[in-house]
C-alpha positions as YAML, in Angstrom:
chain: A
units: angstrom
residues:
- id: 1
  name: MET
  ca: [7.63, -6.43, 13.48]
- id: 2
  name: ILE
  ca: [9.22, -5.46, 10.17]
- id: 3
  name: GLN
  ca: [13.00, -5.15, 10.38]
- id: 4
  name: VAL
  ca: [14.89, -3.74, 7.39]
- id: 5
  name: ASP
  ca: [18.67, -3.75, 7.60]
- id: 6
  name: ASN
  ca: [21.04, -2.15, 5.07]
- id: 7
  name: ILE
  ca: [18.91, -2.78, 1.99]
- id: 8
  name: GLN
  ca: [20.53, -2.16, -1.35]
- id: 9
  name: ALA
  ca: [18.75, -2.87, -4.63]
- id: 10
  name: GLY
  ca: [18.44, -1.67, -8.21]
- id: 11
  name: TYR
  ca: [17.80, -2.65, -11.81]
- id: 12
  name: GLN
  ca: [20.17, -4.20, -14.36]
- id: 13
  name: GLY
  ca: [23.23, -3.48, -12.26]
- id: 14
  name: SER
  ca: [22.25, 0.14, -11.61]
- id: 15
  name: PRO
  ca: [21.84, 0.80, -7.86]
- id: 16
  name: VAL
  ca: [18.72, 2.61, -6.63]
- id: 17
  name: LEU
  ca: [18.57, 1.96, -2.89]
- id: 18
  name: HIS
  ca: [21.59, 2.64, -0.69]
- id: 19
  name: GLY
  ca: [21.61, 1.13, 2.78]
- id: 20
  name: ILE
  ca: [17.97, 1.54, 3.88]
- id: 21
  name: SER
  ca: [17.39, 0.45, 7.50]
- id: 22
  name: PHE
  ca: [14.39, 0.83, 9.80]
- id: 23
  name: GLU
  ca: [12.07, -1.07, 12.14]
- id: 24
  name: LEU
  ca: [8.28, -0.87, 12.25]
- id: 25
  name: GLU
  ca: [6.10, -2.49, 14.89]
- id: 26
  name: SER
  ca: [3.14, -4.63, 13.84]
- id: 27
  name: GLY
  ca: [-0.07, -2.64, 13.57]
- id: 28
  name: LYS
  ca: [1.75, 0.62, 12.87]
- id: 29
  name: ASN
  ca: [1.38, 2.43, 9.55]
- id: 30
  name: LEU
  ca: [4.23, 3.91, 7.55]
- id: 31
  name: SER
  ca: [4.13, 6.47, 4.73]
- id: 32
  name: ILE
  ca: [7.11, 6.52, 2.37]
- id: 33
  name: ILE
  ca: [7.55, 9.97, 0.86]
- id: 34
  name: GLY
  ca: [10.10, 11.80, -1.25]
- id: 35
  name: PRO
  ca: [10.66, 13.30, -4.72]
- id: 36
  name: ASN
  ca: [10.09, 11.35, -7.92]
- id: 37
  name: GLY
  ca: [12.78, 8.78, -8.65]
- id: 38
  name: CYS
  ca: [14.08, 8.56, -5.08]
- id: 39
  name: GLY
  ca: [13.43, 4.81, -4.79]
- id: 40
  name: LYS
  ca: [10.06, 4.62, -3.01]
- id: 41
  name: THR
  ca: [8.49, 2.01, -5.30]
- id: 42
  name: THR
  ca: [11.75, 0.08, -5.47]
- id: 43
  name: LEU
  ca: [11.67, -0.25, -1.69]
- id: 44
  name: LEU
  ca: [8.09, -1.52, -1.83]
- id: 45
  name: ARG
  ca: [9.09, -4.12, -4.41]
- id: 46
  name: VAL
  ca: [11.83, -5.33, -2.10]
- id: 47
  name: LEU
  ca: [9.35, -5.64, 0.80]
- id: 48
  name: ALA
  ca: [6.95, -7.52, -1.49]
- id: 49
  name: GLY
  ca: [9.65, -10.05, -2.31]
- id: 50
  name: VAL
  ca: [9.62, -9.41, -6.05]
- id: 51
  name: LEU
  ca: [12.98, -7.62, -6.43]
- id: 52
  name: PRO
  ca: [16.42, -9.06, -5.56]
- id: 53
  name: PHE
  ca: [18.33, -7.15, -2.90]
- id: 54
  name: SER
  ca: [21.28, -7.29, -0.57]
- id: 55
  name: GLY
  ca: [20.85, -6.79, 3.14]
- id: 56
  name: GLN
  ca: [18.16, -8.32, 5.34]
- id: 57
  name: VAL
  ca: [14.38, -8.04, 5.67]
- id: 58
  name: GLN
  ca: [12.63, -9.88, 8.48]
- id: 59
  name: LEU
  ca: [8.88, -10.17, 8.94]
- id: 60
  name: ASP
  ca: [8.01, -11.17, 12.51]
- id: 61
  name: GLY
  ca: [11.47, -12.63, 12.90]
- id: 62
  name: VAL
  ca: [11.42, -14.66, 9.67]
- id: 63
  name: ASN
  ca: [13.85, -13.83, 6.87]
- id: 64
  name: LEU
  ca: [11.96, -12.63, 3.79]
- id: 65
  name: ARG
  ca: [14.04, -14.94, 1.60]
- id: 66
  name: ASP
  ca: [12.87, -17.96, 3.60]
- id: 67
  name: PHE
  ca: [9.18, -17.46, 2.80]
- id: 68
  name: LYS
  ca: [7.71, -19.72, 0.15]
- id: 69
  name: ARG
  ca: [5.59, -17.89, -2.40]
- id: 70
  name: LYS
  ca: [2.22, -18.92, -0.96]
- id: 71
  name: ALA
  ca: [3.27, -18.24, 2.63]
- id: 72
  name: LEU
  ca: [4.50, -14.78, 1.64]
- id: 73
  name: ALA
  ca: [1.15, -14.06, -0.06]
- id: 74
  name: LYS
  ca: [-0.54, -14.77, 3.28]
- id: 75
  name: LYS
  ca: [1.78, -12.24, 4.87]
- id: 76
  name: VAL
  ca: [2.05, -9.43, 2.29]
- id: 77
  name: ALA
  ca: [-0.17, -7.96, -0.44]
- id: 78
  name: MET
  ca: [0.27, -4.92, -2.68]
- id: 79
  name: LEU
  ca: [-2.26, -2.45, -4.08]
- id: 80
  name: SER
  ca: [-0.96, -0.17, -6.83]
- id: 81
  name: GLN
  ca: [-2.43, 2.60, -8.96]
- id: 82
  name: ALA
  ca: [-2.66, 0.42, -12.07]
- id: 83
  name: THR
  ca: [-3.09, -3.32, -11.56]
- id: 84
  name: GLN
  ca: [-3.06, -5.15, -14.88]
- id: 85
  name: LEU
  ca: [-6.04, -7.20, -16.03]
- id: 86
  name: TYR
  ca: [-4.95, -10.36, -17.79]
- id: 87
  name: PHE
  ca: [-8.42, -11.94, -17.92]
- id: 88
  name: ASN
  ca: [-11.86, -10.37, -18.05]
- id: 89
  name: TYR
  ca: [-13.33, -12.15, -15.03]
- id: 90
  name: THR
  ca: [-16.39, -11.05, -13.14]
- id: 91
  name: VAL
  ca: [-16.00, -8.87, -10.08]
- id: 92
  name: PHE
  ca: [-16.79, -11.84, -7.83]
- id: 93
  name: ASP
  ca: [-14.21, -14.14, -9.44]
- id: 94
  name: THR
  ca: [-11.56, -11.41, -9.42]
- id: 95
  name: VAL
  ca: [-11.96, -10.93, -5.68]
- id: 96
  name: MET
  ca: [-12.07, -14.71, -5.19]
- id: 97
  name: MET
  ca: [-8.49, -14.90, -6.47]
- id: 98
  name: GLY
  ca: [-7.43, -13.33, -3.18]
- id: 99
  name: ARG
  ca: [-8.54, -16.50, -1.40]
- id: 100
  name: TYR
  ca: [-6.12, -18.87, -3.13]
- id: 101
  name: VAL
  ca: [-3.51, -18.49, -0.39]
- id: 102
  name: HIS
  ca: [-5.90, -20.01, 2.15]
- id: 103
  name: GLU
  ca: [-6.70, -23.17, 0.25]
- id: 104
  name: SER
  ca: [-5.02, -26.34, -1.03]
- id: 105
  name: ASP
  ca: [-2.75, -26.47, -4.08]
- id: 106
  name: ASN
  ca: [-5.46, -27.98, -6.28]
- id: 107
  name: TRP
  ca: [-7.82, -25.05, -5.69]
- id: 108
  name: PHE
  ca: [-8.46, -22.93, -8.79]
- id: 109
  name: GLY
  ca: [-10.30, -20.02, -7.22]
- id: 110
  name: ILE
  ca: [-13.31, -19.71, -9.53]
- id: 111
  name: GLY
  ca: [-16.46, -21.63, -10.22]
- id: 112
  name: ASN
  ca: [-17.80, -24.48, -8.09]
- id: 113
  name: SER
  ca: [-14.40, -25.39, -6.59]
- id: 114
  name: THR
  ca: [-14.67, -22.65, -3.95]
- id: 115
  name: SER
  ca: [-15.80, -23.37, -0.42]
- id: 116
  name: THR
  ca: [-18.68, -21.73, 1.39]
- id: 117
  name: ALA
  ca: [-16.18, -19.97, 3.66]
- id: 118
  name: ASP
  ca: [-14.36, -18.53, 0.63]
- id: 119
  name: GLN
  ca: [-17.59, -17.31, -0.92]
- id: 120
  name: GLU
  ca: [-18.65, -15.70, 2.35]
- id: 121
  name: ALA
  ca: [-15.25, -13.99, 2.62]
- id: 122
  name: VAL
  ca: [-15.62, -12.56, -0.90]
- id: 123
  name: ILE
  ca: [-19.17, -11.37, -0.27]
- id: 124
  name: SER
  ca: [-18.08, -9.72, 2.97]
- id: 125
  name: ALA
  ca: [-15.16, -7.99, 1.20]
- id: 126
  name: LEU
  ca: [-17.43, -6.72, -1.57]
- id: 127
  name: GLU
  ca: [-19.90, -5.42, 1.00]
- id: 128
  name: THR
  ca: [-17.06, -3.61, 2.78]
- id: 129
  name: VAL
  ca: [-16.14, -1.67, -0.38]
- id: 130
  name: ASP
  ca: [-19.79, -1.24, -1.47]
- id: 131
  name: MET
  ca: [-19.36, -3.30, -4.66]
- id: 132
  name: LEU
  ca: [-21.59, -6.31, -3.95]
- id: 133
  name: GLN
  ca: [-24.21, -5.06, -6.39]
- id: 134
  name: PHE
  ca: [-21.63, -5.35, -9.18]
- id: 135
  name: LYS
  ca: [-20.47, -8.89, -8.34]
- id: 136
  name: ASP
  ca: [-21.62, -10.36, -11.67]
- id: 137
  name: ARG
  ca: [-20.24, -7.52, -13.82]
- id: 138
  name: GLU
  ca: [-17.14, -8.13, -15.91]
- id: 139
  name: VAL
  ca: [-14.25, -6.05, -14.63]
- id: 140
  name: ASP
  ca: [-13.52, -4.32, -17.95]
- id: 141
  name: THR
  ca: [-16.93, -2.62, -17.74]
- id: 142
  name: LEU
  ca: [-16.06, -0.78, -14.51]
- id: 143
  name: SER
  ca: [-14.82, 2.75, -13.99]
- id: 144
  name: GLY
  ca: [-11.32, 3.35, -12.62]
- id: 145
  name: GLY
  ca: [-12.64, 4.03, -9.13]
- id: 146
  name: GLN
  ca: [-14.85, 0.95, -9.16]
- id: 147
  name: LEU
  ca: [-11.98, -1.21, -10.37]
- id: 148
  name: GLN
  ca: [-9.76, 0.06, -7.57]
- id: 149
  name: ARG
  ca: [-12.49, -0.94, -5.12]
- id: 150
  name: VAL
  ca: [-12.48, -4.45, -6.59]
- id: 151
  name: PHE
  ca: [-8.73, -4.79, -6.07]
- id: 152
  name: LEU
  ca: [-9.17, -3.44, -2.54]
- id: 153
  name: ALA
  ca: [-11.81, -6.13, -1.92]
- id: 154
  name: LYS
  ca: [-9.37, -8.73, -3.25]
- id: 155
  name: ILE
  ca: [-6.82, -7.67, -0.65]
- id: 156
  name: ILE
  ca: [-9.46, -7.76, 2.10]
- id: 157
  name: ALA
  ca: [-10.39, -11.29, 1.04]
- id: 158
  name: GLN
  ca: [-6.71, -12.26, 0.96]
- id: 159
  name: ASN
  ca: [-6.40, -10.96, 4.55]
- id: 160
  name: PRO
  ca: [-2.61, -10.41, 4.72]
- id: 161
  name: ASP
  ca: [-0.81, -9.02, 7.76]
- id: 162
  name: ILE
  ca: [0.99, -6.32, 5.74]
- id: 163
  name: VAL
  ca: [-0.48, -4.23, 2.91]
- id: 164
  name: LEU
  ca: [1.81, -2.28, 0.59]
- id: 165
  name: LEU
  ca: [0.24, 0.69, -1.21]
- id: 166
  name: ASP
  ca: [1.99, 2.03, -4.32]
- id: 167
  name: GLU
  ca: [0.32, 5.35, -5.16]
- id: 168
  name: PRO
  ca: [-3.15, 3.73, -4.96]
- id: 169
  name: THR
  ca: [-4.99, 7.08, -5.11]
- id: 170
  name: ASN
  ca: [-3.57, 8.35, -8.40]
- id: 171
  name: HIS
  ca: [-6.25, 9.19, -10.98]
- id: 172
  name: LEU
  ca: [-9.01, 8.86, -8.37]
- id: 173
  name: ASP
  ca: [-11.46, 11.59, -7.41]
- id: 174
  name: LEU
  ca: [-10.56, 13.49, -4.24]
- id: 175
  name: SER
  ca: [-13.46, 12.04, -2.27]
- id: 176
  name: TYR
  ca: [-12.42, 8.48, -3.05]
- id: 177
  name: GLN
  ca: [-8.75, 9.23, -2.33]
- id: 178
  name: ILE
  ca: [-9.75, 10.23, 1.20]
- id: 179
  name: GLU
  ca: [-12.17, 7.33, 1.51]
- id: 180
  name: LEU
  ca: [-9.49, 4.82, 0.50]
- id: 181
  name: ILE
  ca: [-6.87, 6.17, 2.89]
- id: 182
  name: ASP
  ca: [-9.38, 6.42, 5.74]
- id: 183
  name: PHE
  ca: [-10.43, 2.82, 5.12]
- id: 184
  name: PHE
  ca: [-6.87, 1.54, 5.46]
- id: 185
  name: GLN
  ca: [-6.22, 3.67, 8.53]
- id: 186
  name: LYS
  ca: [-9.37, 2.36, 10.23]
- id: 187
  name: TRP
  ca: [-8.83, -1.23, 9.06]
- id: 188
  name: SER
  ca: [-5.32, -1.19, 10.47]
- id: 189
  name: LYS
  ca: [-6.47, 0.04, 13.87]
- id: 190
  name: GLU
  ca: [-9.31, -2.49, 14.07]
- id: 191
  name: THR
  ca: [-7.40, -5.56, 12.87]
- id: 192
  name: GLY
  ca: [-3.75, -4.90, 13.71]
- id: 193
  name: LYS
  ca: [-2.73, -4.87, 10.04]
- id: 194
  name: THR
  ca: [0.39, -2.97, 9.04]
- id: 195
  name: ILE
  ca: [-0.02, -0.55, 6.13]
- id: 196
  name: ILE
  ca: [3.00, 0.80, 4.25]
- id: 197
  name: GLY
  ca: [2.10, 3.38, 1.62]
- id: 198
  name: VAL
  ca: [4.01, 5.28, -1.04]
- id: 199
  name: LEU
  ca: [2.14, 8.55, -1.44]
- id: 200
  name: HIS
  ca: [2.96, 11.79, -3.26]
- id: 201
  name: ASP
  ca: [0.25, 13.75, -1.46]
- id: 202
  name: LEU
  ca: [1.75, 14.64, 1.92]
- id: 203
  name: ASN
  ca: [-1.67, 15.36, 3.39]
- id: 204
  name: LEU
  ca: [-2.81, 11.83, 2.56]
- id: 205
  name: ALA
  ca: [0.48, 10.44, 3.86]
- id: 206
  name: MET
  ca: [-0.06, 12.24, 7.17]
- id: 207
  name: ARG
  ca: [-3.66, 11.03, 7.27]
- id: 208
  name: LEU
  ca: [-2.61, 7.39, 6.84]
- id: 209
  name: SER
  ca: [0.43, 6.87, 8.96]
- id: 210
  name: ASP
  ca: [1.92, 6.80, 12.42]
- id: 211
  name: HIS
  ca: [5.43, 6.99, 11.00]
- id: 212
  name: VAL
  ca: [7.13, 8.50, 7.97]
- id: 213
  name: LEU
  ca: [10.15, 7.43, 5.94]
- id: 214
  name: LEU
  ca: [11.53, 10.32, 3.85]
- id: 215
  name: MET
  ca: [13.78, 9.28, 0.97]
- id: 216
  name: GLU
  ca: [16.16, 11.22, -1.26]
- id: 217
  name: ASN
  ca: [18.28, 9.80, -4.08]
- id: 218
  name: GLY
  ca: [17.84, 6.24, -2.82]
- id: 219
  name: ASN
  ca: [18.87, 7.12, 0.73]
- id: 220
  name: MET
  ca: [16.87, 7.39, 3.92]
- id: 221
  name: LYS
  ca: [16.74, 11.10, 4.70]
- id: 222
  name: ALA
  ca: [14.59, 10.84, 7.82]
- id: 223
  name: PHE
  ca: [12.54, 8.28, 9.71]
- id: 224
  name: GLY
  ca: [10.24, 8.79, 12.68]
- id: 225
  name: THR
  ca: [6.81, 9.92, 13.77]
- id: 226
  name: ASN
  ca: [4.83, 12.45, 11.76]
- id: 227
  name: GLN
  ca: [5.90, 15.16, 14.20]
- id: 228
  name: ASP
  ca: [9.56, 14.15, 13.98]
- id: 229
  name: VAL
  ca: [9.76, 14.21, 10.19]
- id: 230
  name: TYR
  ca: [7.32, 16.91, 9.10]
- id: 231
  name: ALA
  ca: [8.61, 19.40, 11.68]
- id: 232
  name: SER
  ca: [12.26, 18.85, 10.70]
- id: 233
  name: ASP
  ca: [14.41, 20.56, 8.07]
- id: 234
  name: ALA
  ca: [14.64, 17.28, 6.13]
- id: 235
  name: LEU
  ca: [11.62, 18.14, 3.96]
- id: 236
  name: LEU
  ca: [13.29, 21.36, 2.80]
- id: 237
  name: SER
  ca: [16.40, 19.44, 1.79]
- id: 238
  name: ALA
  ca: [14.60, 16.58, 0.04]
- id: 239
  name: TYR
  ca: [12.00, 18.62, -1.85]
- id: 240
  name: ARG
  ca: [14.15, 21.72, -2.43]
- id: 241
  name: MET
  ca: [11.32, 23.94, -1.21]
- id: 242
  name: ASP
  ca: [9.65, 25.14, 1.97]
- id: 243
  name: VAL
  ca: [6.91, 22.51, 2.10]
- id: 244
  name: THR
  ca: [5.54, 23.67, 5.45]
- id: 245
  name: GLY
  ca: [5.37, 27.29, 4.27]
- id: 246
  name: TYR
  ca: [3.59, 26.23, 1.08]
- id: 247
  name: MET
  ca: [1.00, 24.21, 3.04]
- id: 248
  name: LEU
  ca: [0.36, 27.05, 5.48]
- id: 249
  name: ASP
  ca: [0.02, 29.59, 2.65]
- id: 250
  name: THR
  ca: [-2.50, 27.37, 0.89]
- id: 251
  name: LEU
  ca: [-4.43, 26.92, 4.15]
- id: 252
  name: GLU
  ca: [-4.68, 30.69, 4.59]
- id: 253
  name: LYS
  ca: [-6.13, 31.03, 1.08]
- id: 254
  name: TRP
  ca: [-8.77, 28.40, 1.89]
- id: 255
  name: LYS
  ca: [-9.61, 30.27, 5.10]
- id: 256
  name: VAL
  ca: [-10.09, 33.52, 3.22]
- id: 257
  name: MET
  ca: [-12.33, 31.88, 0.62]
- id: 258
  name: ALA
  ca: [-14.38, 30.17, 3.33]
- id: 259
  name: LYS
  ca: [-15.14, 33.55, 4.92]
- id: 260
  name: GLU
  ca: [-16.34, 35.15, 1.67]
...
């Protein structure tokens, strides 16, 4: 279980999050939604253990602050829209970096120092995302969609309990956006992983998650099941528009076009 209690955080003394609290059972997915600048990514950075905060976060009963770096990497991984490339490794070696948390401290993650089990895990991850045929390609030769698949394979090889998604579908074709979200939804159900995603597209958010956290100005506006949140008046308040009416109007236009 993930337990978040009265989280407050910000940057350079400027507060962004104001008393965020919620609980999420293991194996459940959560979409974090809300207008730009409401604190969604800041909350993810707190959960990833990379941003100082006040309050408490517990992962399966263990205080987030008590995790050592390597132990936390076994527990939590993040996939964002733009992961930086510091070295131009091959696809295979890039995915292999996800295995470092499972090995000894003198393991370097590339070359002949990897075990057979690690290599099999990387091959399996690349097969899962349909990138095995590119395993010897250097990552700077890939398209944006292909590169995102590589980073997805890295997370699969890392095999954490919790995956944090920070707008991972931005700049991707519609078909791959759906494919990526459907993969995480299915992977979660099959393996018991917990997926927490920040998504602007409310349709993708609904497609991914069991639960929704709606944020506004660094505060938690609503938290609950899809039905609880999307059917409430909280969306109107947070987005300053009739989101449900807009979605239904768009759906009617698609229906008309489909009949022509």
